[in-house]
ChimeraX commands (.cxc) that place a marker at each C-alpha (Angstrom):
marker #1 position 41.87,61.44,150.53 radius 0.5
marker #1 position 39.79,61.49,147.37 radius 0.5
marker #1 position 39.48,65.06,146.08 radius 0.5
marker #1 position 36.91,66.36,143.62 radius 0.5
marker #1 position 37.90,69.62,141.96 radius 0.5
marker #1 position 35.39,71.81,140.16 radius 0.5
marker #1 position 36.73,73.83,137.25 radius 0.5
marker #1 position 38.60,73.43,133.97 radius 0.5
marker #1 position 41.37,70.86,133.49 radius 0.5
marker #1 position 43.94,73.68,133.65 radius 0.5
marker #1 position 43.72,73.59,137.47 radius 0.5
marker #1 position 44.61,69.90,137.65 radius 0.5
marker #1 position 48.44,70.11,137.43 radius 0.5
marker #1 position 48.68,72.55,140.33 radius 0.5
marker #1 position 46.30,70.50,142.48 radius 0.5
marker #1 position 48.27,67.33,141.73 radius 0.5
marker #1 position 51.49,69.10,142.66 radius 0.5
marker #1 position 49.96,70.34,145.91 radius 0.5
marker #1 position 48.37,67.01,146.87 radius 0.5
marker #1 position 50.54,64.35,145.19 radius 0.5
marker #1 position 49.43,61.51,147.47 radius 0.5
marker #1 position 45.69,62.00,146.96 radius 0.5
marker #1 position 43.28,60.75,144.33 radius 0.5
marker #1 position 41.94,63.67,142.26 radius 0.5
marker #1 position 38.84,63.82,140.05 radius 0.5
marker #1 position 37.76,66.79,137.91 radius 0.5
marker #1 position 34.25,67.94,137.05 radius 0.5
marker #1 position 32.91,71.08,135.38 radius 0.5
marker #1 position 30.43,72.58,137.82 radius 0.5
marker #1 position 28.79,72.33,141.24 radius 0.5
marker #1 position 25.72,70.52,139.94 radius 0.5
marker #1 position 27.86,67.73,138.50 radius 0.5
marker #1 position 29.91,67.62,141.71 radius 0.5
marker #1 position 26.83,67.12,143.86 radius 0.5
marker #1 position 25.41,64.40,141.62 radius 0.5
marker #1 position 28.55,62.36,141.11 radius 0.5
marker #1 position 28.63,58.91,142.67 radius 0.5
marker #1 position 32.41,58.89,143.14 radius 0.5
marker #1 position 33.65,58.15,146.61 radius 0.5
marker #1 position 35.27,61.55,147.23 radius 0.5
marker #1 position 35.99,63.06,150.63 radius 0.5
marker #1 position 36.24,66.77,149.89 radius 0.5
marker #1 position 35.40,69.24,147.10 radius 0.5
marker #1 position 37.56,72.15,145.93 radius 0.5
marker #1 position 35.54,74.54,143.75 radius 0.5
marker #1 position 37.88,76.88,141.87 radius 0.5
marker #1 position 35.19,78.68,139.84 radius 0.5
marker #1 position 32.39,79.49,142.28 radius 0.5
marker #1 position 32.91,83.21,141.60 radius 0.5
marker #1 position 31.76,82.70,138.01 radius 0.5
marker #1 position 28.45,81.13,139.04 radius 0.5
marker #1 position 27.90,82.02,142.72 radius 0.5
marker #1 position 24.30,80.87,142.47 radius 0.5
marker #1 position 25.70,77.32,142.35 radius 0.5
marker #1 position 26.64,77.66,146.02 radius 0.5
marker #1 position 23.06,76.75,146.89 radius 0.5
marker #1 position 23.78,73.21,145.66 radius 0.5
marker #1 position 26.58,72.88,148.20 radius 0.5
marker #1 position 24.58,74.58,150.96 radius 0.5
marker #1 position 21.76,72.08,150.62 radius 0.5
marker #1 position 23.99,69.03,150.20 radius 0.5
marker #1 position 25.74,68.70,153.54 radius 0.5
marker #1 position 29.25,67.72,152.48 radius 0.5
marker #1 position 32.59,69.45,153.17 radius 0.5
marker #1 position 33.47,71.97,150.48 radius 0.5
marker #1 position 36.29,74.43,149.87 radius 0.5
marker #1 position 35.28,77.34,147.61 radius 0.5
marker #1 position 37.63,79.78,145.94 radius 0.5
marker #1 position 37.00,82.93,148.00 radius 0.5
marker #1 position 39.36,85.34,146.22 radius 0.5
marker #1 position 36.59,87.29,144.47 radius 0.5
marker #1 position 33.59,86.56,146.68 radius 0.5
marker #1 position 33.52,85.99,150.43 radius 0.5
marker #1 position 31.96,83.11,152.32 radius 0.5
marker #1 position 29.61,85.59,153.99 radius 0.5
marker #1 position 28.32,86.76,150.60 radius 0.5
marker #1 position 27.80,83.19,149.43 radius 0.5
marker #1 position 26.07,82.29,152.69 radius 0.5
marker #1 position 23.72,85.25,152.32 radius 0.5
marker #1 position 22.75,84.04,148.85 radius 0.5
marker #1 position 21.71,80.75,150.47 radius 0.5
marker #1 position 19.88,82.60,153.27 radius 0.5
marker #1 position 22.40,81.19,155.72 radius 0.5
marker #1 position 21.01,77.67,155.36 radius 0.5
marker #1 position 24.18,75.61,155.05 radius 0.5
marker #1 position 23.96,71.95,155.99 radius 0.5
marker #1 position 27.62,71.04,155.53 radius 0.5
marker #1 position 30.91,72.71,156.36 radius 0.5
marker #1 position 32.26,75.28,153.92 radius 0.5
marker #1 position 35.72,76.82,153.86 radius 0.5
marker #1 position 37.13,79.54,151.63 radius 0.5
marker #1 position 40.53,79.05,150.00 radius 0.5
marker #1 position 43.01,80.86,147.80 radius 0.5
marker #1 position 42.49,79.29,144.40 radius 0.5
marker #1 position 44.27,81.90,142.29 radius 0.5
marker #1 position 46.42,80.23,139.60 radius 0.5
marker #1 position 50.05,79.75,140.74 radius 0.5
marker #1 position 49.08,80.67,144.34 radius 0.5
marker #1 position 47.47,77.35,145.27 radius 0.5
marker #1 position 50.50,75.08,145.27 radius 0.5
marker #1 position 52.40,76.60,148.19 radius 0.5
marker #1 position 53.67,75.23,151.49 radius 0.5
marker #1 position 50.54,76.44,153.29 radius 0.5
marker #1 position 46.92,76.46,152.18 radius 0.5
marker #1 position 45.37,79.92,152.64 radius 0.5
marker #1 position 41.87,79.42,154.05 radius 0.5
marker #1 position 38.98,81.18,155.77 radius 0.5
marker #1 position 35.90,80.06,157.67 radius 0.5
marker #1 position 32.81,81.65,159.19 radius 0.5
marker #1 position 32.58,79.73,162.46 radius 0.5
marker #1 position 35.27,78.97,165.04 radius 0.5
marker #1 position 33.57,75.61,165.60 radius 0.5
marker #1 position 34.88,74.54,162.18 radius 0.5
marker #1 position 38.54,74.89,163.17 radius 0.5
marker #1 position 38.95,71.31,164.39 radius 0.5
marker #1 position 37.49,69.90,161.17 radius 0.5
marker #1 position 39.79,72.13,159.12 radius 0.5
marker #1 position 42.78,70.86,161.09 radius 0.5
marker #1 position 41.72,67.27,160.54 radius 0.5
marker #1 position 41.15,67.68,156.80 radius 0.5
marker #1 position 44.43,69.49,156.22 radius 0.5
marker #1 position 46.29,66.81,158.17 radius 0.5
marker #1 position 44.76,64.15,155.93 radius 0.5
marker #1 position 45.56,66.19,152.82 radius 0.5
marker #1 position 49.14,66.57,154.00 radius 0.5
marker #1 position 49.24,70.36,154.06 radius 0.5
marker #1 position 49.68,73.08,156.61 radius 0.5
marker #1 position 47.22,75.98,156.52 radius 0.5
marker #1 position 47.08,79.63,157.43 radius 0.5
marker #1 position 43.77,81.14,158.53 radius 0.5
marker #1 position 42.83,84.56,157.13 radius 0.5
marker #1 position 39.78,86.78,157.55 radius 0.5
marker #1 position 36.67,86.04,155.53 radius 0.5
marker #1 position 37.09,89.05,153.24 radius 0.5
marker #1 position 37.16,89.41,149.47 radius 0.5
marker #1 position 40.73,89.02,148.24 radius 0.5
marker #1 position 41.81,86.99,151.28 radius 0.5
marker #1 position 45.45,87.97,151.97 radius 0.5
marker #1 position 47.94,86.96,149.27 radius 0.5
marker #1 position 45.69,87.63,146.22 radius 0.5
marker #1 position 44.80,91.05,147.61 radius 0.5
marker #1 position 48.43,92.07,148.20 radius 0.5
marker #1 position 49.85,90.70,144.94 radius 0.5
marker #1 position 47.02,92.21,142.87 radius 0.5
marker #1 position 47.63,95.59,144.51 radius 0.5
marker #1 position 51.36,95.38,143.73 radius 0.5
marker #1 position 50.60,94.52,140.10 radius 0.5
marker #1 position 48.17,97.43,139.89 radius 0.5
marker #1 position 50.79,99.86,141.24 radius 0.5
marker #1 position 53.29,98.51,138.71 radius 0.5
marker #1 position 50.84,99.30,135.92 radius 0.5
marker #1 position 50.50,102.87,137.23 radius 0.5
marker #1 position 54.29,103.20,137.22 radius 0.5
marker #1 position 54.54,102.13,133.57 radius 0.5
marker #1 position 51.51,104.20,132.55 radius 0.5
marker #1 position 53.17,107.32,134.01 radius 0.5
marker #1 position 56.36,106.61,132.08 radius 0.5
marker #1 position 58.47,106.25,135.23 radius 0.5
marker #1 position 59.92,102.86,134.21 radius 0.5
marker #1 position 59.51,100.02,131.73 radius 0.5
marker #1 position 57.90,96.70,132.60 radius 0.5
marker #1 position 61.30,95.03,132.50 radius 0.5
marker #1 position 62.76,97.63,134.87 radius 0.5
marker #1 position 59.85,97.21,137.32 radius 0.5
marker #1 position 60.15,93.42,137.32 radius 0.5
marker #1 position 63.92,93.51,137.82 radius 0.5
marker #1 position 63.72,96.19,140.51 radius 0.5
marker #1 position 61.11,94.29,142.52 radius 0.5
marker #1 position 63.06,91.03,142.36 radius 0.5
marker #1 position 66.35,92.63,143.34 radius 0.5
marker #1 position 64.90,95.04,145.88 radius 0.5
marker #1 position 62.39,92.80,147.65 radius 0.5
marker #1 position 63.68,89.32,146.78 radius 0.5
marker #1 position 60.29,88.42,145.29 radius 0.5
marker #1 position 60.39,85.29,143.09 radius 0.5
marker #1 position 58.71,87.21,140.24 radius 0.5
marker #1 position 58.25,90.79,139.22 radius 0.5
marker #1 position 54.72,92.27,139.10 radius 0.5
marker #1 position 54.29,91.81,135.35 radius 0.5
marker #1 position 55.74,88.29,135.45 radius 0.5
marker #1 position 53.29,87.48,138.22 radius 0.5
marker #1 position 50.40,89.00,136.28 radius 0.5
marker #1 position 51.27,86.82,133.31 radius 0.5
marker #1 position 51.40,83.68,135.46 radius 0.5
marker #1 position 48.18,84.43,137.36 radius 0.5
marker #1 position 46.30,85.83,134.38 radius 0.5
marker #1 position 45.22,89.44,133.97 radius 0.5
marker #1 position 41.56,88.34,134.16 radius 0.5
marker #1 position 42.02,87.13,137.73 radius 0.5
marker #1 position 44.08,90.15,138.77 radius 0.5
marker #1 position 41.50,92.58,137.39 radius 0.5
marker #1 position 38.55,90.76,138.95 radius 0.5
marker #1 position 40.19,90.53,142.39 radius 0.5
marker #1 position 40.97,94.26,142.31 radius 0.5
marker #1 position 37.44,95.01,141.16 radius 0.5
marker #1 position 35.93,92.93,143.97 radius 0.5
marker #1 position 38.21,94.37,146.66 radius 0.5
marker #1 position 37.62,97.96,145.54 radius 0.5
marker #1 position 33.87,97.39,145.55 radius 0.5
marker #1 position 34.15,95.97,149.06 radius 0.5
marker #1 position 36.45,98.62,150.54 radius 0.5
marker #1 position 36.34,101.71,148.29 radius 0.5
marker #1 position 40.03,102.01,149.16 radius 0.5
marker #1 position 41.88,104.01,146.48 radius 0.5
marker #1 position 44.81,101.57,146.67 radius 0.5
marker #1 position 42.68,99.08,144.76 radius 0.5
marker #1 position 41.32,101.48,142.13 radius 0.5
marker #1 position 42.20,99.80,138.86 radius 0.5
marker #1 position 44.84,101.41,136.66 radius 0.5
marker #1 position 43.38,102.40,133.25 radius 0.5
marker #1 position 46.23,100.60,131.46 radius 0.5
marker #1 position 45.49,97.37,133.34 radius 0.5
marker #1 position 41.79,97.72,132.60 radius 0.5
marker #1 position 42.45,98.31,128.91 radius 0.5
marker #1 position 44.61,95.19,128.64 radius 0.5
marker #1 position 42.01,93.17,130.54 radius 0.5
marker #1 position 39.24,94.30,128.18 radius 0.5
marker #1 position 41.41,93.47,125.17 radius 0.5
marker #1 position 42.21,90.03,126.57 radius 0.5
marker #1 position 45.95,90.71,126.57 radius 0.5
marker link #1:1,2 radius 0.2
marker link #1:2,3 radius 0.2
marker link #1:3,4 radius 0.2
marker link #1:4,5 radius 0.2
marker link #1:5,6 radius 0.2
marker link #1:6,7 radius 0.2
marker link #1:7,8 radius 0.2
marker link #1:8,9 radius 0.2
marker link #1:9,10 radius 0.2
marker link #1:10,11 radius 0.2
marker link #1:11,12 radius 0.2
marker link #1:12,13 radius 0.2
marker link #1:13,14 radius 0.2
marker link #1:14,15 radius 0.2
marker link #1:15,16 radius 0.2
marker link #1:16,17 radius 0.2
marker link #1:17,18 radius 0.2
marker link #1:18,19 radius 0.2
marker link #1:19,20 radius 0.2
marker link #1:20,21 radius 0.2
marker link #1:21,22 radius 0.2
marker link #1:22,23 radius 0.2
marker link #1:23,24 radius 0.2
marker link #1:24,25 radius 0.2
marker link #1:25,26 radius 0.2
marker link #1:26,27 radius 0.2
marker link #1:27,28 radius 0.2
marker link #1:28,29 radius 0.2
marker link #1:29,30 radius 0.2
marker link #1:30,31 radius 0.2
marker link #1:31,32 radius 0.2
marker link #1:32,33 radius 0.2
marker link #1:33,34 radius 0.2
marker link #1:34,35 radius 0.2
marker link #1:35,36 radius 0.2
marker link #1:36,37 radius 0.2
marker link #1:37,38 radius 0.2
marker link #1:38,39 radius 0.2
marker link #1:39,40 radius 0.2
marker link #1:40,41 radius 0.2
marker link #1:41,42 radius 0.2
marker link #1:42,43 radius 0.2
marker link #1:43,44 radius 0.2
marker link #1:44,45 radius 0.2
marker link #1:45,46 radius 0.2
marker link #1:46,47 radius 0.2
marker link #1:47,48 radius 0.2
marker link #1:48,49 radius 0.2
marker link #1:49,50 radius 0.2
marker link #1:50,51 radius 0.2
marker link #1:51,52 radius 0.2
marker link #1:52,53 radius 0.2
marker link #1:53,54 radius 0.2
marker link #1:54,55 radius 0.2
marker link #1:55,56 radius 0.2
marker link #1:56,57 radius 0.2
marker link #1:57,58 radius 0.2
marker link #1:58,59 radius 0.2
marker link #1:59,60 radius 0.2
marker link #1:60,61 radius 0.2
marker link #1:61,62 radius 0.2
marker link #1:62,63 radius 0.2
marker link #1:63,64 radius 0.2
marker link #1:64,65 radius 0.2
marker link #1:65,66 radius 0.2
marker link #1:66,67 radius 0.2
marker link #1:67,68 radius 0.2
marker link #1:68,69 radius 0.2
marker link #1:69,70 radius 0.2
marker link #1:70,71 radius 0.2
marker link #1:71,72 radius 0.2
marker link #1:72,73 radius 0.2
marker link #1:73,74 radius 0.2
marker link #1:74,75 radius 0.2
marker link #1:75,76 radius 0.2
marker link #1:76,77 radius 0.2
marker link #1:77,78 radius 0.2
marker link #1:78,79 radius 0.2
marker link #1:79,80 radius 0.2
marker link #1:80,81 radius 0.2
marker link #1:81,82 radius 0.2
marker link #1:82,83 radius 0.2
marker link #1:83,84 radius 0.2
marker link #1:84,85 radius 0.2
marker link #1:85,86 radius 0.2
marker link #1:86,87 radius 0.2
marker link #1:87,88 radius 0.2
marker link #1:88,89 radius 0.2
marker link #1:89,90 radius 0.2
marker link #1:90,91 radius 0.2
marker link #1:91,92 radius 0.2
marker link #1:92,93 radius 0.2
marker link #1:93,94 radius 0.2
marker link #1:94,95 radius 0.2
marker link #1:95,96 radius 0.2
marker link #1:96,97 radius 0.2
marker link #1:97,98 radius 0.2
marker link #1:98,99 radius 0.2
marker link #1:99,100 radius 0.2
marker link #1:100,101 radius 0.2
marker link #1:101,102 radius 0.2
marker link #1:102,103 radius 0.2
marker link #1:103,104 radius 0.2
marker link #1:104,105 radius 0.2
marker link #1:105,106 radius 0.2
marker link #1:106,107 radius 0.2
marker link #1:107,108 radius 0.2
marker link #1:108,109 radius 0.2
marker link #1:109,110 radius 0.2
marker link #1:110,111 radius 0.2
marker link #1:111,112 radius 0.2
marker link #1:112,113 radius 0.2
marker link #1:113,114 radius 0.2
marker link #1:114,115 radius 0.2
marker link #1:115,116 radius 0.2
marker link #1:116,117 radius 0.2
marker link #1:117,118 radius 0.2
marker link #1:118,119 radius 0.2
marker link #1:119,120 radius 0.2
marker link #1:120,121 radius 0.2
marker link #1:121,122 radius 0.2
marker link #1:122,123 radius 0.2
marker link #1:123,124 radius 0.2
marker link #1:124,125 radius 0.2
marker link #1:125,126 radius 0.2
marker link #1:126,127 radius 0.2
marker link #1:127,128 radius 0.2
marker link #1:128,129 radius 0.2
marker link #1:129,130 radius 0.2
marker link #1:130,131 radius 0.2
marker link #1:131,132 radius 0.2
marker link #1:132,133 radius 0.2
marker link #1:133,134 radius 0.2
marker link #1:134,135 radius 0.2
marker link #1:135,136 radius 0.2
marker link #1:136,137 radius 0.2
marker link #1:137,138 radius 0.2
marker link #1:138,139 radius 0.2
marker link #1:139,140 radius 0.2
marker link #1:140,141 radius 0.2
marker link #1:141,142 radius 0.2
marker link #1:142,143 radius 0.2
marker link #1:143,144 radius 0.2
marker link #1:144,145 radius 0.2
marker link #1:145,146 radius 0.2
marker link #1:146,147 radius 0.2
marker link #1:147,148 radius 0.2
marker link #1:148,149 radius 0.2
marker link #1:149,150 radius 0.2
marker link #1:150,151 radius 0.2
marker link #1:151,152 radius 0.2
marker link #1:152,153 radius 0.2
marker link #1:153,154 radius 0.2
marker link #1:154,155 radius 0.2
marker link #1:155,156 radius 0.2
marker link #1:156,157 radius 0.2
marker link #1:157,158 radius 0.2
marker link #1:158,159 radius 0.2
marker link #1:159,160 radius 0.2
marker link #1:160,161 radius 0.2
marker link #1:161,162 radius 0.2
marker link #1:162,163 radius 0.2
marker link #1:163,164 radius 0.2
marker link #1:164,165 radius 0.2
marker link #1:165,166 radius 0.2
marker link #1:166,167 radius 0.2
marker link #1:167,168 radius 0.2
marker link #1:168,169 radius 0.2
marker link #1:169,170 radius 0.2
marker link #1:170,171 radius 0.2
marker link #1:171,172 radius 0.2
marker link #1:172,173 radius 0.2
marker link #1:173,174 radius 0.2
marker link #1:174,175 radius 0.2
marker link #1:175,176 radius 0.2
marker link #1:176,177 radius 0.2
marker link #1:177,178 radius 0.2
marker link #1:178,179 radius 0.2
marker link #1:179,180 radius 0.2
marker link #1:180,181 radius 0.2
marker link #1:181,182 radius 0.2
marker link #1:182,183 radius 0.2
marker link #1:183,184 radius 0.2
marker link #1:184,185 radius 0.2
marker link #1:185,186 radius 0.2
marker link #1:186,187 radius 0.2
marker link #1:187,188 radius 0.2
marker link #1:188,189 radius 0.2
marker link #1:189,190 radius 0.2
marker link #1:190,191 radius 0.2
marker link #1:191,192 radius 0.2
marker link #1:192,193 radius 0.2
marker link #1:193,194 radius 0.2
marker link #1:194,195 radius 0.2
marker link #1:195,196 radius 0.2
marker link #1:196,197 radius 0.2
marker link #1:197,198 radius 0.2
marker link #1:198,199 radius 0.2
marker link #1:199,200 radius 0.2
marker link #1:200,201 radius 0.2
marker link #1:201,202 radius 0.2
marker link #1:202,203 radius 0.2
marker link #1:203,204 radius 0.2
marker link #1:204,205 radius 0.2
marker link #1:205,206 radius 0.2
marker link #1:206,207 radius 0.2
marker link #1:207,208 radius 0.2
marker link #1:208,209 radius 0.2
marker link #1:209,210 radius 0.2
marker link #1:210,211 radius 0.2
marker link #1:211,212 radius 0.2
marker link #1:212,213 radius 0.2
marker link #1:213,214 radius 0.2
marker link #1:214,215 radius 0.2
marker link #1:215,216 radius 0.2
marker link #1:216,217 radius 0.2
marker link #1:217,218 radius 0.2
marker link #1:218,219 radius 0.2
marker link #1:219,220 radius 0.2
view
């Protein structure tokens, strides 16, 4: 398949690694994606959360689009377009380092879209796992919460960052410790997922640690 990805070039290596047998084109925003004349089959928008108003371009266009739904749900985007969506839209986990995995983490709003999702994923050469259409999806929500708890642990002086990372890897067999994961994903994404999930749920588990917030604001 021919894939058009929307976002900075930094997403390209992970998409190429995930879909090595597909042709991949990069563009900067939804408006450019809609107006391109390339013969592409599907769009993956990694940055829709930064300009959610751009979703209206996709809603009115009628093509198949996957939008990064880690920080904003499909239902929220649909509401911004007054529910008038001509094409088929899926949510996906587009968090850096979490995209190129054995399964593609996706959501949809209508059960009638399942067969199309199965067909597209078969053509892309990937398995998928379906999760609820909620902010944070599944993996981003859990990993961001773990990172947040790790920040609380360090803030309270219970352990160092190195101790937390080592303990998590040895104790849970995770590939990375919380602070290693935060560095790979980017503290901006971790903070914004936590912020979105807390706003959605008001669950204290997602209340952002002051140390994490301070480092986010400082761009560390």
